[in-house]
N, C-alpha and C positions, 0 to 999 in steps of 0.2 A: 589525355586525362585532364579533367577539370578538378580543381581544388579550391576550397574556400579559404580566403585569407582570414586568419583568426582575429585580427584586430579590426579590419574594415568590413568583414562579412560580404566580400565581393568575390565573384568567381574569376579564376585565372585558368588559362589553358596551358598545359605543358605536354611536350612530346617525349617519347621514351628515353631519349638520351639526356634530358634535362629535368627529369622529375625530382623535385626536392624532397627532403625528409618530410613526412606527414603522419598524422594520426587519422584513424578511421572511427566511425560511429556505427555500431550495430544496434538495431532497435526494431520494434514492430511498428508497422504503420498504423496511423489512426486518422480520423477525420481532420481535415485542415492542414495536411502536410504541405510544405513549401516545395513547389516544383521548379525545374530548370527555368520554365517560362516566367514563373513568379520572380525568380532571382534576376532574370534579364530585364523585366519590366519595373523592378523595384517594389512590386506589390507583395511585400513579405511581412511587414510589421503587424498587420491585422490578422494574419493567419495563425491558427492555433499552434502549428508546428514551428513557428519562429522562435519561441522560447527554448525549444529543444536545441535548435541551431545555436542560438545565442549562448546558452549555458555550456554546450559542448565546446564552442569556440573559446569561451572563458577558461575552461579547464585545460584545453590544449595549449592555449597561450601561456597559462601559468606553468605548464609542464615544459615550456620552451619550444613549442611547435608553432611555426608561422602558418602552416597549412593543415587543412582538415578535409577529409573526403566523407561525404554523406550521400548515399545512393539516391534519396528522394530528390535532391536538388542539383547534383553534379552530373546526372545522366539526363539527356534529352529523350524522354520516353515517347515523344511524338515522332521520332525518327526510328523506323523499324530496323534499319541497318545499325544504327548506334545502339539501340536496345539489345539487339542480338549480340553485338560485339561485347557489350557490357556484361551480359549474362555469362558469356564465355570467359570473361576476364576477371570476374569478381573475386574468385579464390586468390588469384595472383595479386590483386589490389589489396586484399586484406593481409596477405602474407608479406607483401612489400612494405606495408605501413609499419612504423616503429612501435605503435601501440594501438590497440583497439579498445575504445570505451563502449561498454554495453549499458544502455539506458533501459532500466526496468521500471516503467511507469506504474506498475501494479505491485511494487514492493516498497513498503515504508522503511525508512532508515532505522527504525526501532527493531526491525526483523533480525533474527539471528539465523544466518544462512546455514549454520551447522546443526540447527535444531531439527528433529524429525518432523516437527509440525510447522516448519518454516514456509512462509509464502514464497520465498526465493525458489525453492525446488518445484513449486506448483505454478510459477508465473507463466504468462503467455509466451514469453521469449523461448522457453524450453519446449514449447509445443509446435513451433513453426519449423518446417523443413529447411527453409532458406538459412536459418541461423546455424545449422550444423557446420557449414563451411566457415561461418564467421566465428565459431568456437574453435575449430581445428586449425585454421590457417594462420592466425596471428601468433607470434611467439609470446608477446606480452598482451594480456587482456585484463581489463579492470572493470568490475561490475559496479554500477551506481544505482542507488535507490531513486524513487520518484522525486525526491528533493535534491538530487545530485550529490548526496553524501556517499562516499565510497563504502562499499560492502565488503570488498576483498578482491583478490586477483584470481586468475585461473589456477595458478599454482598454490596459493594459500587456501583455496577452498576445495582442493582435491580431497576426495574421500579416503 
């Protein structure tokens, strides 16, 4: 399992018996996501997805986490064997993480997630099939608006 060091934004590889405490990011992919190859080459700063990584690392570090897992850049998708293993392991990785941050790029921090007219309940993240396991697997899940302001937790926003 590869994890991003939250202070240096560098990838480290860990094996099952040595995986440290870590946070995860759940998000929907967009243009300009940072890939594993981008992380290896150092070609990340000019990519649109770098701000997402940088902000999530900042929040994780502030919460006391040294490591963070993000699917877009911690998985080598050019390797079909690794990609297959990752797809089969994602539930476990989200469950093992100490907290999952959900980044909702299409929800402003002024939104009230409890309102019947909320953009929160209509956001893209809730329409994607992959995110169901990312909602269910983590014990602790925190939702963030597009400006990285906290909207609430899985437990605080339950209906």
